[in-house]
MIKELO-315883 format. One line per field, with one value per residue (C-alpha): residue in three letters; x, y, z. Coordinates in Angstrom, 1 decimal, decimal comma. Example, Ala and Ser with C-alpha at 12.3 -4.5 7.8 and 13.67 -1.06 7.14 Angstrom:
res	[Ala_Ser];
px	[12,3_13,7];
py	[-4,5_-1,1];
pz	[7,8_7,1];
END
This chain:
res	[Met_Ile_Leu_Pro_Asp_Tyr_Met_Ile_Arg_Glu_Arg_Arg_Val_Leu_Thr_Pro_Glu_Gly_Asp_Arg_Pro_Met_Val_Glu_Pro_Tyr_Val_Gly_Arg_Thr_Val_His_Glu_Thr_Gly_Leu_Ser_Tyr_Gly_Glu_Ser_Tyr_Gly_Gly_Tyr_Asp_Val_Arg_Ile_Lys_Gln_Asn_Arg_Ser_Leu_Thr_Gln_Gly_Glu_Phe_Cys_Thr_Ala_Ser_Thr_Val_Glu_Asn_Phe_Ala_Ile_Pro_Asn_Asp_Val_Met_Ala_Phe_Val_Leu_Asp_Lys_Ser_Thr_Leu_Ala_Arg_Gln_Gly_Ile_Ser_Leu_Leu_Asn_Thr_Cys_Leu_Glu_Pro_Gly_Trp_Thr_Gly_Phe_Leu_Thr_Leu_Glu_Ile_Val_Cys_His_Ala_Arg_Gly_Pro_Val_Leu_Leu_Arg_Ala_Gly_Gln_Pro_Ile_Ala_Gln_Ile_Val_Phe_Gln_Gln_Met_Met_Ala_Pro_Pro_Glu_Arg_Ser_Tyr_Ala_Gly_Lys_Tyr_Gln_Asn_Gln_Ala_Asp_Glu_Pro_Val_Asp_Ala_Ile_Phe_Glu_Gly_Val_Arg];
px	[53,4_50,4_51,1_48,7_47,2_50,1_52,7_50,8_50,3_54,0_55,7_57,4_59,2_62,1_61,1_62,8_60,1_61,2_60,0_56,4_53,9_52,8_49,3_48,3_46,0_46,0_43,0_41,9_38,9_36,1_32,5_31,2_27,6_26,9_27,6_30,8_34,0_37,3_40,8_42,6_41,4_43,0_45,0_44,7_43,6_40,2_40,4_37,9_36,8_37,7_35,1_31,3_30,4_27,0_26,9_24,3_24,7_27,6_29,2_32,9_34,6_37,8_38,2_41,0_41,5_41,5_44,6_48,1_50,6_54,3_55,0_58,3_60,8_60,1_56,3_53,7_50,1_46,9_43,6_40,6_36,8_35,0_32,7_29,6_29,9_30,6_27,3_25,6_27,2_30,1_33,5_37,0_39,6_42,1_45,4_48,6_50,9_54,4_57,4_58,7_55,5_54,2_51,0_47,3_45,7_43,5_40,6_38,9_35,2_32,6_28,8_27,1_24,0_20,9_21,6_21,9_24,4_25,8_29,3_29,7_33,0_34,6_32,8_34,8_35,4_38,2_40,6_44,4_46,3_50,1_52,4_56,0_58,2_61,0_63,5_63,3_63,4_66,6_65,1_62,4_59,4_60,3_57,6_55,0_52,6_55,2_54,1_50,5_48,4_45,6_43,0_42,1_44,9_44,1_46,0_49,5_51,0_54,7_56,3_53,0_52,5];
py	[-64,2_-64,5_-62,9_-60,1_-59,5_-57,5_-59,9_-62,9_-60,9_-59,9_-63,1_-65,1_-68,4_-69,7_-73,2_-75,6_-74,3_-70,7_-67,7_-68,1_-66,4_-68,3_-68,6_-68,5_-67,4_-64,6_-62,3_-59,5_-60,0_-61,1_-62,1_-65,2_-65,5_-67,7_-64,7_-66,2_-64,2_-65,6_-64,4_-62,0_-61,5_-59,5_-62,4_-65,2_-66,3_-67,8_-70,6_-72,2_-75,8_-77,1_-79,9_-80,1_-82,1_-83,0_-84,2_-85,4_-85,7_-87,7_-87,9_-87,3_-86,4_-84,9_-82,2_-79,9_-76,2_-74,0_-72,4_-73,7_-73,2_-72,7_-72,4_-70,7_-72,6_-70,2_-70,3_-72,9_-72,6_-74,0_-74,9_-73,5_-73,7_-70,8_-69,5_-69,1_-72,8_-74,0_-72,3_-74,4_-77,7_-78,0_-78,5_-79,2_-81,3_-78,7_-79,8_-77,9_-76,9_-77,7_-75,3_-75,9_-77,8_-77,0_-78,2_-78,1_-78,6_-81,7_-80,7_-83,2_-82,2_-83,4_-82,6_-82,2_-80,7_-82,7_-82,0_-82,4_-79,6_-78,8_-77,4_-75,9_-75,8_-72,4_-71,5_-70,4_-73,4_-72,7_-70,1_-70,6_-68,8_-68,3_-68,2_-67,0_-69,4_-68,1_-69,8_-72,3_-75,9_-77,9_-79,4_-78,3_-80,5_-83,3_-85,8_-87,9_-85,0_-82,7_-81,2_-82,5_-83,0_-80,7_-83,2_-84,7_-87,0_-90,1_-90,9_-92,3_-94,5_-94,8_-98,3_-100,0_-102,3];
pz	[20,2_17,9_14,5_13,6_10,1_8,6_9,7_8,2_5,0_4,7_5,9_3,2_3,2_1,0_0,0_-2,5_-5,0_-4,4_-2,3_-1,2_1,1_4,2_2,8_-0,9_-2,3_0,3_0,3_2,6_4,7_2,4_3,1_1,3_0,1_3,1_5,3_6,7_6,4_5,1_4,4_6,6_10,2_13,1_14,5_12,0_8,6_7,8_5,2_2,9_2,2_-1,2_-1,4_-0,9_2,2_3,7_7,3_9,8_13,5_14,6_11,2_10,6_7,3_5,9_3,4_2,2_2,1_-1,0_0,5_0,3_3,2_3,6_7,3_8,3_10,5_13,4_13,3_14,4_13,3_14,8_13,2_15,2_14,7_13,1_15,8_13,5_12,4_15,9_17,0_14,3_15,6_13,2_14,8_13,5_15,3_16,3_14,7_14,1_11,2_12,2_11,5_8,0_6,8_3,3_1,5_1,5_4,9_5,5_7,8_10,1_10,6_13,0_12,9_16,3_14,7_14,0_10,3_7,6_7,3_3,9_3,6_0,1_-1,7_-1,3_1,9_5,0_7,3_9,9_11,3_11,3_14,1_13,6_16,6_16,5_18,3_20,6_18,3_15,4_16,4_15,8_12,6_10,2_9,5_7,1_8,0_6,2_5,4_3,9_0,6_1,2_-1,9_-3,0_-1,7_1,7_2,8_4,9_8,1_7,5_10,2_10,5_10,5_9,9_6,9];
END
């Protein structure tokens, strides 16, 4: 089941740091000066990019979100493109937020437009869709990206020196 707006808004998670909302800061649907919406949507939450990025065709970059996440043990979330940006040639690699994961999301962005395309800090960049799992997994996420920093985080390979 995909969580609707009111369930995303009301859902809280008990973390070692205390009781937290799934997304913070949480805002109702808001329109940015670029004409893109962010915050609460009907079946997800539209996040903002934290850093300025300029891309030309074929370029790849990472950035992080303004929003911080605390994913409940019985929820899995997915990063999706924002349709207005996709129509301009900007796509995100569609990754997932595992049950129990906390931190700032690192976004992987690709430019298919002839460019240059400027992504301004604070502008909407992606939609997060939250799905209720039938049951929590046997273990919560305790991997290498737990409590991810408030900046883009490079790939971390396990067991590689």
